[in-house]
C-alpha positions in Angstrom: 108.2 86.2 100.3 106.9 89.1 102.3 105.1 91.9 100.1 107.2 94.8 98.4 104.3 97.5 99.3 101.1 96.5 101.2 98.3 99.6 101.0 95.8 99.0 103.9 92.8 100.8 104.3 94.4 103.6 103.1 92.1 107.3 103.3 93.3 110.6 102.6 91.2 113.8 102.9 92.1 117.5 101.8 91.3 120.7 104.0 88.3 120.8 102.7 86.9 118.2 104.0 86.6 116.3 101.0 87.5 112.0 100.9 90.5 112.3 98.0 90.7 108.3 99.0 89.1 106.2 100.8 89.5 103.0 102.1 91.8 101.8 99.9 93.7 98.7 99.9 96.1 96.1 97.4 99.4 94.5 98.0 102.2 94.3 95.5 105.4 92.1 95.2 108.8 92.9 94.6 109.4 93.2 90.8 105.9 93.5 90.4 104.1 96.3 87.9 101.0 97.3 89.1 98.9 99.8 86.6 96.4 102.6 88.0 93.8 103.6 85.6 91.0 105.6 86.1 89.4 109.4 84.9 91.4 112.6 86.2 90.1 113.2 89.7 89.6 109.2 90.8 92.5 109.9 93.4 95.6 108.2 91.1 97.8 110.8 92.0 97.1 111.4 95.6 97.6 107.8 96.3 101.5 108.3 95.0 101.9 111.4 96.8 100.7 109.9 100.0 103.0 106.4 99.3 105.8 108.9 99.2 104.5 111.0 101.9 104.1 114.2 99.5 100.8 115.3 100.0 100.4 118.6 99.2 99.5 121.3 102.7 95.9 120.2 103.8 95.9 117.2 102.6 96.9 114.2 105.4 96.0 110.6 105.6 93.6 109.9 108.2 93.3 106.3 108.1 95.0 103.3 107.0 98.7 102.3 106.5 101.5 102.0 104.0 103.8 99.1 105.3 107.1 99.5 102.5 109.7 96.2 103.0 107.3 95.2 106.0 107.9 98.4 107.8 105.2 101.2 108.2 106.2 104.3 106.6 103.7 107.2 107.1 104.7 108.4 110.2 108.5 108.2 109.1 110.4 111.4 110.7 111.7 114.0 107.9 115.3 112.3 108.2 113.7 108.9 107.6 112.5 110.3 104.6 115.2 111.4 103.1 116.8 107.8 103.4 114.0 106.8 101.7 112.7 109.1 99.5 114.5 109.6 95.7 116.9 105.8 96.6 114.4 103.3 97.6 111.2 104.8 96.2 112.0 107.4 93.4 108.8 108.9 91.4 108.5 110.3 88.0 105.8 112.8 87.3 103.8 113.5 84.0 105.8 116.6 82.8 108.7 115.6 85.1 111.5 117.1 82.5 109.9 120.7 84.0 111.6 120.1 87.5 114.8 120.6 86.1 116.7 123.7 87.3 116.7 125.6 83.9 119.6 127.8 85.1 121.9 124.7 85.6 123.3 122.4 83.1 121.8 118.6 82.6 125.0 117.4 83.5 125.3 119.4 86.8 122.3 118.1 88.3 122.2 114.5 87.2 125.9 114.2 88.4 124.5 116.0 92.0 121.9 113.7 92.2 123.4 110.5 91.4 126.3 111.7 94.1 123.6 112.5 96.9 122.8 108.6 96.6 126.1 107.1 95.8 129.1 107.5 97.6 130.9 107.9 94.4 133.4 109.9 92.3 132.1 112.8 90.0 133.5 110.5 87.0 131.8 107.7 88.1 128.2 109.4 88.7 129.1 111.3 84.9 129.4 107.6 83.3 126.6 106.2 85.1 124.4 109.1 83.6 125.6 108.4 80.1 125.2 104.9 80.1 121.2 105.3 81.3 121.0 108.0 79.0 121.8 106.1 76.5 119.7 103.1 77.7 116.4 105.6 77.4 117.0 105.7 73.7 118.6 109.5 73.6 121.0 109.5 70.9 123.7 111.8 72.2 123.5 111.3 75.7 127.0 113.9 75.9 125.7 116.3 74.2 122.5 116.2 76.9 125.2 116.3 79.8 126.5 119.7 78.4 122.8 121.2 77.8 120.7 123.7 79.5 117.1 122.2 80.1 115.3 124.5 77.6 118.1 123.1 74.9 116.1 120.1 74.9 112.6 118.8 73.4 109.6 118.3 75.9 110.3 114.5 75.6 114.7 114.4 75.9 113.7 116.4 79.0 111.4 113.5 79.8 113.4 110.8 79.6 116.2 112.6 81.2 114.1 113.2 84.5 113.1 109.3 84.1 116.8 108.1 83.6 117.9 110.1 86.9 115.0 108.0 88.7 115.9 104.9 87.4 119.3 105.9 88.2 119.0 105.3 91.7 118.1 101.9 90.9 115.0 102.1 93.6 113.3 99.4 94.5 109.9 100.9 94.4 109.0 103.4 90.9 106.4 105.1 91.0 105.2 107.2 87.5 102.6 108.8 87.2 101.6 109.4 83.3 105.1 109.3 82.5 104.3 109.1 79.0 100.9 111.0 77.8 103.2 114.0 76.9 105.5 112.2 74.5 104.8 111.0 70.6 103.8 107.2 70.4 107.2 105.7 69.0 109.1 107.6 72.4 106.0 105.9 74.5 106.9 102.8 73.4 110.7 103.1 73.6 110.2 104.7 77.8 107.3 101.6 78.4 110.2 99.3 77.2 113.0 100.9 79.2 110.9 100.5 82.2 109.9 97.2 81.7 113.5 96.2 81.1 114.4 97.9 84.4 111.6 95.5 86.1 113.2 92.8 84.8 117.2 93.8 85.1 117.0 95.1 88.4 113.6 93.5 90.3 112.2 97.0 90.3 109.2 97.1 91.5 106.7 100.0 89.2 103.2 101.5 90.1 102.1 102.8 86.7 99.5 105.9 87.3 97.4 105.8 83.9 94.0 107.2 82.3 95.1 104.8 79.2 93.8 101.5 79.9 96.1 100.5 76.6 99.2 101.2 78.8 98.2 99.4 81.5 97.6 96.1 79.6 100.8 96.8 77.9 102.9 96.8 80.8 101.0 95.9 84.2 101.2 92.3 85.6 97.7 93.9 88.0 95.9 96.6 87.2 93.5 98.5 89.7 90.8 100.4 88.9 90.0 103.8 90.8 86.5 106.0 90.8 85.8 108.4 93.1 89.0 107.8 95.4 87.8 104.4 95.6 90.2 100.6 94.0 86.3 99.4 92.3 88.4 96.7 90.8 91.9 95.0 91.3 93.3 91.9 89.6 95.5 90.4 87.2 95.9 92.4 84.0 94.9 89.5 81.4 91.5 88.7 83.8 91.0 92.1 83.8 91.1 92.6 80.9 89.0 89.7 79.2 86.5 89.5 82.0 85.8 92.9 83.9 83.4 92.5 86.9 82.9 96.6 86.9 80.4 98.2 84.4 82.8 101.7 85.1 85.6 98.9 84.4 84.2 98.3 81.1 83.3 101.6 80.2 87.1 102.1 80.3 87.7 99.2 78.4 85.9 100.5 75.4 87.1 104.1 75.9 90.3 102.8 75.0 92.3 105.4 72.8 94.2 103.8 69.7 97.6 103.5 70.7 100.1 101.0 68.3 101.7 98.9 71.2 103.9 96.9 68.9 101.6 93.9 68.6 101.9 93.2 72.1 
């Protein structure tokens, strides 16, 4: 089986000349969940943006390759990116709910996003949205669709944004601290839904987090980043019980208390 994603010796530099990623390599298979753990500034978010071709101004990939489903994608044209971004590779940011247009109802935005990628009627798109919002544990999806973003709590907006990304059934879902702003109960609900997405649709997930407990709970493989390099990468159980690097041991010792339901 060919890899879903193959990162080969990827380096990213910003305008200042500082290297955000240095010679980073890893491979993940279809349906695999990879946790990328590290402190702020370690390069985790830069990695996701590089995979999706969304580096900020002044950022550029200076070497290496990003191979998705057997094709190198760093040199994609805007037209090629429009075919892949959002549909085949989707991203959920830390505060994705803040990206919702404040002057449009959620339903209008959600239906438009679906119909951008699927040739379906508004009614079918509406039903898809209701089903996914309900699947995210939101109690009254019709009310959410009829609401403006400022009428929703932060947790509701974040779950709505995750639902919108998941609805596209991407082959690869990138998540950047998707639950860090949520209360513990809501965190568990969202993590459960992401796991179900993998199990049901075979979606591969890269989850960036500073929380080793979340990575241990979710991931098949864990990568530990420090100063733009991947200092350790391996099966989650092995890395948690037998870390090779002192930095990994420090992260494990600093795990915040989080009730993960005994899993």
